[in-house]
C-alpha positions in Angstrom: 0.0 0.0 0.0 1.3 3.4 -0.9 1.5 6.4 1.4 -1.3 9.0 0.9 -0.6 11.0 -2.2 2.2 8.7 -3.5 2.1 5.9 -6.1 2.9 2.4 -5.2 6.2 0.7 -6.1 4.6 -1.4 -8.9 3.3 1.8 -10.4 6.6 3.6 -9.9 8.3 0.8 -12.0 5.8 1.5 -14.8 6.6 5.2 -14.9 10.3 4.7 -14.3 11.1 1.6 -16.2 14.9 1.7 -16.2 15.9 -0.1 -13.0 19.1 -0.8 -11.1 18.7 -3.6 -8.6 21.2 -3.6 -5.7 21.9 -6.3 -3.1 21.5 -4.8 0.4 24.6 -5.5 2.4 24.1 -7.5 5.7 24.4 -4.3 7.8 22.6 -2.0 5.3 24.0 0.6 3.0 25.1 2.9 5.8 26.5 6.2 4.6 26.4 4.8 1.0 22.6 5.4 1.1 23.3 9.1 1.7 25.6 9.0 -1.3 22.9 7.5 -3.4 20.4 10.2 -2.5 23.1 12.9 -3.0 23.8 11.5 -6.4 20.1 12.0 -7.3 20.0 15.5 -5.8 23.2 16.6 -7.6 21.5 15.7 -10.9 18.1 17.2 -10.1 16.5 13.8 -10.2 13.9 12.7 -7.6 14.9 9.3 -6.2 12.4 6.6 -7.0 12.4 3.3 -5.4 10.7 0.2 -6.8 9.7 -3.1 -5.4 12.1 -4.7 -2.9 12.5 -8.4 -2.7 14.0 -11.1 -0.5 15.6 -14.1 -2.2 17.9 -16.8 -0.8 18.5 -14.9 2.4 19.4 -11.6 0.7 17.4 -8.4 0.4 17.4 -6.5 -2.9 16.3 -2.9 -3.5 15.4 -1.3 -6.9 16.2 2.3 -7.9 14.0 3.4 -10.8 14.8 5.9 -13.5 12.9 7.5 -16.4 15.8 7.3 -18.8 18.4 4.6 -19.5 21.4 6.9 -19.3 20.6 7.9 -15.7 20.2 4.2 -14.8 23.5 3.3 -16.4 25.3 6.2 -14.7 23.8 5.1 -11.3 24.9 1.6 -11.9 28.4 2.7 -12.9 28.7 4.6 -9.6 27.0 2.2 -7.2 27.0 -1.2 -8.9 24.1 -3.5 -9.1 22.2 -5.1 -12.0 20.6 -3.1 -14.8 17.1 -4.4 -15.3 15.8 -3.7 -18.8 12.2 -2.6 -19.2 9.9 -5.3 -20.2 8.3 -4.8 -23.6 
């Protein structure tokens, strides 16, 4: 369920189809999470998070982008797997 006035994560992924999925480290991202938000702010991009998931004992988080170039630049900076939009 989405917060009042916000779209849900599934809807976010439809509007921002270029996704970078990152494995959450065992103790969380720590200050790296601040770096990720700062990365968005520096570029004038609002951070958009998609559906998280839990698989084989690991947590994954998705960062969503409107354009492929932003997604690629984020992946270059922070790693993760680029998830191509479904057609």
